[in-house]
KOLDRENVEX-174950 format. One line per field, with one value per residue: residue number from 1; residue in one letter; chain; x, y, z of N, C-alpha, C, O in turn. Coordinates in steps of 0.001 Angstrom, whole numbers, plus 500000, padded with zeros to 6 digits. Layout:
# KOLDRENVEX-174950
k: [NUM,...]
r: [A,...]
c: [A,...]
n_xx: [X,...]
n_yy: [Y,...]
n_zz: [Z,...]
ca_xx: [X,...]
ca_yy: [Y,...]
ca_zz: [Z,...]
c_xx: [X,...]
c_yy: [Y,...]
c_zz: [Z,...]
o_xx: [X,...]
o_yy: [Y,...]
o_zz: [Z,...]
# end
This chain:
# KOLDRENVEX-174950
k: [1,2,3,4,5,6,7,8,9,10,11,12,13,14,15,16,17,18,19,20,21,22,23,24,25,26,27,28,29,30,31,32,33,34,35,36,37,38,39,40,41,42,43,44,45,46,47,48,49,50,51,52,53,54,55,56,57,58,59,60,61,62,63,64,65,66,67,68,69,70,71,72,73,74,75,76,77,78,79,80,81,82,83,84,85,86,87,88,89,90,91,92,93,94,95,96,97,98,99,100,101,102,103,104,105,106,107,108,109,110,111,112,113,114,115,116,117,118,119,120,121,122,123,124,125,126,127,128,129,130,131,132,133,134,135,136,137,138,139,140,141,142,143,144,145,146,147,148,149,150,151,152,153,154,155,156,157,158,159,160,161,162,163,164,165,166,167,168,169,170,171,172,173,174,175,176,177,178,179,180,181,182,183,184]
r: [M,N,D,R,E,N,L,E,Y,H,G,R,P,L,V,F,Y,Y,S,R,E,K,R,L,E,R,A,S,P,A,V,R,E,L,N,E,A,S,P,A,R,K,P,N,L,F,R,T,L,T,S,T,R,P,L,S,L,L,F,V,S,L,I,L,C,A,A,V,I,F,L,S,R,F,S,G,A,G,R,S,A,A,L,G,N,N,T,V,Q,V,S,A,A,S,A,G,E,K,A,Y,V,T,V,K,K,T,A,R,G,D,D,A,S,G,G,A,S,T,A,Y,T,G,P,V,N,T,A,V,S,L,P,A,Q,G,E,A,A,P,P,V,H,V,E,R,I,Y,F,T,L,E,Q,E,E,T,F,R,F,S,V,P,F,T,G,K,K,L,L,I,L,M,E,A,G,E,D,R,A,L,F,T,I,N,S,D]
c: [A,A,A,A,A,A,A,A,A,A,A,A,A,A,A,A,A,A,A,A,A,A,A,A,A,A,A,A,A,A,A,A,A,A,A,A,A,A,A,A,A,A,A,A,A,A,A,A,A,A,A,A,A,A,A,A,A,A,A,A,A,A,A,A,A,A,A,A,A,A,A,A,A,A,A,A,A,A,A,A,A,A,A,A,A,A,A,A,A,A,A,A,A,A,A,A,A,A,A,A,A,A,A,A,A,A,A,A,A,A,A,A,A,A,A,A,A,A,A,A,A,A,A,A,A,A,A,A,A,A,A,A,A,A,A,A,A,A,A,A,A,A,A,A,A,A,A,A,A,A,A,A,A,A,A,A,A,A,A,A,A,A,A,A,A,A,A,A,A,A,A,A,A,A,A,A,A,A,A,A,A,A,A,A]
n_xx: [979655,979620,978023,975057,972662,972343,971796,970093,967436,966195,965354,964122,964701,966747,965802,966922,965950,966386,965005,963160,960382,959580,960518,958893,956414,956245,956278,954841,951552,951784,954447,954433,952701,954194,956171,954926,954536,954285,951848,952763,953861,953313,956065,957396,958442,958630,958473,960785,962723,962430,962777,964476,965749,968126,967889,965449,966066,967952,966327,964507,966302,967162,964765,964400,966674,966065,963781,964859,966547,964640,963018,964933,965553,963180,962301,963701,966220,968620,968637,969859,972763,976052,977225,979528,979639,976965,973771,972147,969092,967374,964627,962250,959570,957297,955443,953449,955365,957532,959896,960014,962293,963298,965334,966565,968288,970172,971968,974853,975931,979083,980446,980965,978697,976678,975923,975796,978269,980426,979437,979054,978638,977337,977534,975971,976375,974182,973485,971201,970190,969120,969421,971871,970881,971429,973281,972778,973181,972105,969684,970745,970330,971243,971489,971814,972051,971967,973501,972884,973489,971384,969766,968056,967081,965066,964996,963565,963173,962439,962754,963243,962536,961492,961615,961795,963931,966255,969390,971369,973792,975588,977567,979541,981788,984668,983478,981436,978346,976498,973376,970966,967778,964354,961745,958822]
n_yy: [025283,025787,024171,024384,023163,022909,025373,027643,029818,031468,029042,027868,026081,027421,027960,027809,029096,028499,028437,030418,030451,029178,030999,033195,032209,032640,035344,038647,039638,042030,042021,039716,040549,042561,041024,039537,038939,041711,042964,042787,045613,047531,048339,051618,054652,057114,056269,054775,056746,058205,056559,056451,058702,060209,059852,061102,063780,064310,064067,066196,068344,068184,068764,071400,072612,072262,073861,076397,076731,076664,078909,080988,080922,081618,083912,086137,086524,086427,088717,090936,092903,094073,097244,099567,100278,100395,098873,097128,096394,094595,094370,093120,093599,092430,093843,093673,094242,095209,095473,096387,097763,097899,099532,099520,101403,101272,102997,102005,102853,103400,105052,106738,108243,106947,107713,108127,108696,107318,105899,105108,107696,108997,108393,105429,102860,100869,097865,095985,092824,089999,086468,084655,082984,080522,081455,084070,087454,088677,091278,094429,096805,099952,101934,104865,105688,107793,107758,109327,111172,110369,108222,106094,105205,104955,103728,103654,102233,101590,098804,097992,095356,092030,089140,085831,085676,088119,089604,091648,094052,096047,098910,100736,103060,101406,099093,096223,094578,091697,090560,088020,087803,086835,087805,089188]
n_zz: [961587,958942,957537,955892,956399,959103,960172,962248,963288,965926,966911,964753,961774,959179,955853,952629,949619,946332,944090,941978,941734,944124,945996,945360,946116,948813,948937,949238,947996,946488,945634,944086,942095,940864,939733,937794,934341,932286,929963,926567,924817,921864,919752,920080,918904,920285,922984,923080,922714,925027,927241,929445,931977,931149,928357,927943,928616,926632,924371,924787,924701,922047,920738,921599,920435,917714,917602,918146,915928,913880,914558,914452,911790,910486,911748,911149,912252,910928,909550,910521,911219,912169,911327,910857,913637,914113,914404,911958,910505,908037,905837,903427,901126,898702,896063,893446,890632,891936,894592,897961,900077,903437,905702,908877,911134,914082,916393,918135,921185,922534,924188,927398,928097,926829,924350,920742,919637,918562,916499,913019,910679,907707,904113,902911,900823,899021,897529,895691,894633,892663,893331,891456,888525,886388,883455,882873,883808,886906,887691,889074,891591,892740,895603,897587,900919,903850,906917,910014,913121,914642,917022,916242,912977,910035,906799,903576,900383,896927,894697,891318,890613,891530,893640,895128,896897,897987,897500,899422,899636,901768,902249,904339,904637,905494,906298,905571,904890,904211,903156,902854,902124,902483,900407,901453]
ca_xx: [978687,979676,976993,973840,971509,972255,971589,968789,967169,965187,964893,963569,965775,966756,965635,967384,965240,967105,964052,962454,958966,959389,960690,957736,955256,956237,956308,953548,950852,952294,955694,954073,952105,955293,956971,954185,954891,953362,951466,953724,953406,953851,957232,956999,959646,958661,958796,962193,963548,962261,962636,965234,965869,969092,967342,964401,966725,968534,965221,964011,967303,967122,963555,964678,967621,965322,962902,965691,966972,963452,962626,965935,965498,961984,961933,964502,967422,969724,968427,970521,974225,976746,977786,980055,979197,975512,973078,971302,968113,966871,963473,961762,958210,957012,954126,953453,956667,958544,960174,960262,963310,963310,966574,966438,969602,970195,973343,975327,976777,980154,981102,980474,977373,975696,975547,976170,979356,981380,978744,979350,977702,977758,976848,975980,976011,973383,973231,970194,970218,968507,970433,972212,970210,971949,974417,972369,973511,970888,969611,971309,969852,972130,970834,972685,971350,972901,973326,973157,973748,970166,969896,967374,966615,964469,965095,962771,963318,961887,963650,962389,962341,961107,961959,961592,965075,967020,970733,971604,975148,975672,978950,979657,983224,985419,982654,980464,977409,975755,972132,970127,966485,963161,960838,957478]
ca_yy: [026260,025907,023330,025184,022401,022995,026760,027892,031181,031387,027676,027332,025903,028338,027261,028637,028773,028935,028438,031681,030205,028896,032256,034042,031683,033225,036802,039318,039764,043178,041606,038765,041316,043221,040043,038961,039514,042754,042736,043340,046815,047693,049230,053005,055476,058094,055571,054389,057947,058778,055468,056757,060146,060840,059904,062130,065093,064461,064287,067559,069297,068165,069495,072825,073058,072356,075023,077603,076833,077013,080291,081923,080913,082263,085136,087261,086715,086610,089966,092061,092807,095278,098002,100855,100436,100499,097618,097352,095347,094760,093558,093430,093166,092524,094326,093761,093958,095927,095070,097544,097405,098748,099436,100181,101586,101613,103299,101362,103816,102789,106001,106713,108855,106108,108340,107465,109480,106473,105214,105622,108617,109289,107641,103963,102354,099662,097204,094934,091968,088676,085417,084270,081793,080253,082273,085462,088292,089160,092743,095036,098160,100601,103036,105458,106276,108515,107601,110543,110920,109911,106898,105144,105751,103975,104123,102807,102521,100539,098139,097761,093938,091271,087726,085211,086056,089282,089763,093063,094356,097413,099316,101992,103261,100162,097954,095689,093565,091025,089974,087234,087843,086435,088916,088814]
ca_zz: [961139,957495,956962,955834,956863,960546,960601,962846,963718,966975,967057,963508,960782,958040,954587,951512,948390,945138,943001,941943,941978,945549,946724,945113,946836,950146,948826,949382,946707,945719,944987,943032,941005,940152,939029,936685,933036,931851,928566,925607,924118,920524,919729,919927,918796,921366,924232,922991,922875,926362,928201,930663,932211,930230,927002,927929,928571,925299,923453,925001,924217,920584,920342,921810,919399,916457,917696,918026,914531,913103,914839,913956,910329,909967,912462,910673,913045,909999,908821,911181,911253,912620,910210,911315,915020,914090,914119,910792,910216,906682,905466,902087,900809,897275,895664,891990,890040,892690,895968,898817,901070,904630,906458,910177,911746,915495,916781,919370,921885,923315,925077,928785,928199,926142,923091,919506,919055,917839,915411,911684,910036,906342,903062,902926,899504,899142,896246,895808,893458,892771,893237,890085,888008,885054,883033,882710,884960,887570,887768,890282,891852,893711,896319,898603,902052,904709,908358,910779,914538,915317,917644,915355,911700,909134,905396,902688,898961,896078,893755,890143,890333,892721,893640,896440,897731,897552,898049,899708,900090,902291,902474,905086,904833,905299,906728,904628,905412,903149,903633,901955,902806,901737,900144,901933]
c_xx: [978711,978593,975669,972635,971317,971997,970185,968690,965987,964554,964274,964695,965622,966677,966036,966685,966026,966205,963253,960975,958708,959577,959473,956481,955133,956198,954900,952876,951361,953573,955384,953478,953180,956070,956248,954549,953839,952996,952447,953106,954007,955083,956803,958264,959738,959043,960267,963096,963475,962171,963397,965355,966931,968576,966238,965013,967359,967448,964686,965016,967349,965892,963780,965643,966916,964399,963690,966139,965800,963063,963645,965910,964328,961582,962785,965743,968635,969617,969064,972020,974787,977389,978234,979607,977716,974960,972079,970397,967493,965663,963007,960360,957990,955596,954156,954809,957794,958718,960502,961169,963255,964601,966382,967818,969424,971653,973674,976294,977801,980824,980411,979066,976291,975243,976043,977358,980334,980733,979072,978249,978237,977030,977019,975493,975319,973116,972272,970193,969435,969619,970649,971496,970688,973123,974056,972674,972227,970870,970161,970766,970724,971401,971830,971812,972393,972543,973689,973419,972509,970388,969265,966894,966043,964512,964271,963040,962775,962940,962790,962218,961966,961512,961727,962710,965758,968371,970984,973002,975167,977131,978960,981126,983969,984593,981670,979580,976619,974536,971516,968781,965384,962272,959435,956411]
c_yy: [026430,025086,024074,024450,022524,024410,026934,029370,031111,030001,027078,027175,026912,027531,028241,028181,029347,028919,029739,031491,029951,030163,033141,033519,032313,034755,037371,039436,040933,042805,040638,039512,042036,042242,039428,039684,040537,042497,043444,044533,046833,048583,050651,053857,056480,057432,055144,055592,058524,057711,055713,058267,060797,060911,060948,063523,065344,064761,065722,068582,069319,068914,070998,073377,073217,073576,076319,077798,077269,078475,081294,082003,081748,083529,086330,087510,086938,087895,091156,091801,094123,095938,099360,101206,100798,099089,097912,096139,095638,093849,093993,092888,093378,093020,094521,093362,094696,095285,096334,097100,098417,098472,100211,100197,101961,101809,102588,102331,103113,103783,106015,107286,108033,106692,107572,108152,108618,105735,105891,106573,108897,108402,106126,103512,101009,099119,096048,094151,090700,087630,085019,082974,081583,081173,083742,086235,088803,090685,093232,096456,098748,101813,103563,106091,106917,108302,108916,110170,110478,108502,105815,105871,104604,104537,103141,103224,101340,100034,097748,096288,093248,089812,087148,085578,087263,089262,091250,093215,095810,097704,100686,102194,101966,098918,097548,094674,093018,090334,089154,087134,087358,087654,088473,089127]
c_zz: [959627,956819,957026,956387,958365,961050,961127,963220,964663,967047,965809,962507,959642,956755,953485,950248,947220,943918,943066,942273,943462,946385,946569,945798,948212,950116,948967,948013,945854,944978,943861,941825,940184,939287,937839,935402,932631,930392,927632,924894,922726,920593,919381,919927,919939,922686,924236,923252,924283,927440,929501,930805,931307,928790,926890,927842,927211,924272,923572,924481,922689,920061,920498,920765,918055,916463,917538,916583,913657,913308,914321,912434,909806,910705,912050,911499,912148,909216,909510,911223,911776,911409,910738,912714,915110,913903,913024,910614,908861,906488,904085,901929,899323,897064,894162,891442,890744,894056,896745,899962,902212,905387,907748,910827,913205,915881,918085,920027,922748,924256,926437,928912,927517,924829,921899,918843,918268,916677,914088,911231,908647,905348,903238,901562,899673,897744,896491,894503,893730,892752,891784,889717,886583,884746,882859,883989,885593,887612,889106,890391,892956,894288,897345,899678,902953,906178,909036,912231,915313,915875,916767,914111,910874,907724,904572,901251,898173,895108,892551,889756,891638,892549,895028,897403,897116,898234,898230,900274,900525,902612,903133,905401,904504,905637,905642,905344,904248,903755,902514,902658,901872,901583,900531,900929]
o_xx: [977883,978290,975196,971671,970220,971981,969215,969686,964889,963344,963933,965556,964512,967391,965539,966804,966284,966607,962733,960391,957725,958868,959049,955559,954025,956096,953907,953546,951369,953773,955993,953728,953086,956568,956891,954830,952642,953767,952890,951969,955051,955135,955962,959065,960815,959855,960914,964115,964373,961539,962989,965093,966659,968797,966106,964535,967309,967630,964443,964622,967555,965975,963395,965451,967144,964252,963231,966110,965947,962807,963266,966214,964458,960603,962591,966284,969593,970416,968821,972480,974098,978012,977398,979224,977277,975612,971265,970867,967129,965672,963324,959999,958435,954674,954816,955333,958897,957812,961181,960844,963176,964925,966077,968433,968637,972475,972873,977365,977438,981686,979377,978309,975111,974269,976635,977445,981017,981415,979335,977064,979445,976045,978068,974344,975810,972588,972492,970194,969128,970683,969717,971497,970385,973853,974948,972458,971351,971926,970061,970744,970922,970788,972605,970948,973581,971438,974683,973558,972586,971102,969852,966376,966466,964116,964279,963123,962667,963882,961696,961782,962109,961719,961492,962467,965831,968474,970826,973353,974808,977840,978462,981658,983911,984987,981144,980012,976129,974650,971547,968659,965480,962080,958919,955233]
o_yy: [027163,025298,024372,025089,022266,024625,026448,030061,030734,029860,025896,028048,027212,026543,029366,027024,030549,029343,030098,032285,030451,030369,033778,034296,032498,035390,036657,039346,040838,043215,040715,039144,042110,042607,038854,040882,040247,041871,044561,044471,046237,049495,050865,053782,056677,057978,055153,055472,059260,057944,055221,059013,061856,061900,061606,064361,066461,065613,066380,069582,070380,069617,071778,074486,074194,074249,077242,078918,078137,079194,082344,083049,082481,084168,087430,088614,087582,088143,092293,090660,095143,095278,100213,102351,101429,098227,098828,095002,096776,092696,095091,091864,094373,092659,095432,092290,094798,094648,097231,096179,099625,097321,101403,099153,102847,100907,102574,102602,102311,103395,105370,106840,108372,106215,106500,108185,109133,105018,107093,106279,109018,107745,105636,103749,100126,099824,095228,094727,090371,087898,085043,082004,082371,081608,084578,085746,089309,091317,092550,097207,098116,102599,102791,106920,106616,108620,109549,108989,110239,107693,104752,106986,103454,105677,101940,104412,100229,100741,097215,096012,093820,089335,087884,085770,087408,088936,092027,092582,096701,096866,101666,101576,101483,097805,098380,094001,093768,089613,089559,086453,087461,088428,087492,088873]
o_zz: [959086,955645,958123,956806,958860,962262,960544,963434,964254,967225,965799,962403,959203,956584,953429,949846,947154,942835,944122,943011,944008,947370,947533,946048,948716,951166,948830,946984,944627,943835,942794,940677,938959,938223,936960,935395,932637,929664,927898,924427,922457,921418,918507,920858,920503,923433,925283,923932,924692,928470,930553,929862,930742,928091,925858,927077,926694,923402,922560,923882,922100,919054,919628,920266,917341,915442,916865,916072,912797,912342,913804,911860,908826,910320,912567,911457,912574,908314,909106,911257,911821,910578,911036,912957,916071,913314,913139,910576,908563,906921,903628,902509,898752,897796,893661,891746,890208,894592,896246,900712,901989,905678,907730,911043,913539,915719,919019,919484,923608,925045,926609,929773,927607,924246,922029,917616,917383,915946,914040,911386,908444,905683,903654,901190,900376,896884,897382,893415,894875,892193,890980,890475,885687,885637,882713,885098,884892,887574,890126,889415,893994,893567,897910,899389,902834,906620,908680,912551,916518,915282,916566,914174,910989,907484,904838,900940,898691,894752,892742,888639,892718,891434,895986,898594,895896,899417,897288,901270,899756,903170,902577,906324,903373,905289,904902,906281,903404,904746,901352,903677,900649,902521,899995,901180]
# end
């Protein structure tokens, strides 16, 4: 039975085709169509990046990461910080030769009643400056605001200079927060 020439199946001799063309002659038209060479496509970066499922998932995750970075950069996510168990959000707008700074304080309640009893209350020193350019010292404006026991407070003050970016340093007791914000 080791001799392949003597193998039979239901009385018909078994024929082994080792030629691809001869095997395809007996194949169905659908199989022959699949085997035909497809027209060559131009190289495409998108098709290369998404040719397989893992590459597609990697591509989508990179797009999502880029979107998160872009949105966090331009939506003001870097404009908030914790200061004395309060959340502080800072924004600025320019009008003429002045910049107007808005500080929004939200108390974070850590006690059982959800109140703001552990949040910092008292004076908050705020210094606003322009980024250093060259050897000349940038102007600095100092303002003092007072946090109270209110859950949310909004403070507004003007600065006698303007620029594309403002540096804001806030100090509440022992806590400090530094902001670099774009002036709208």
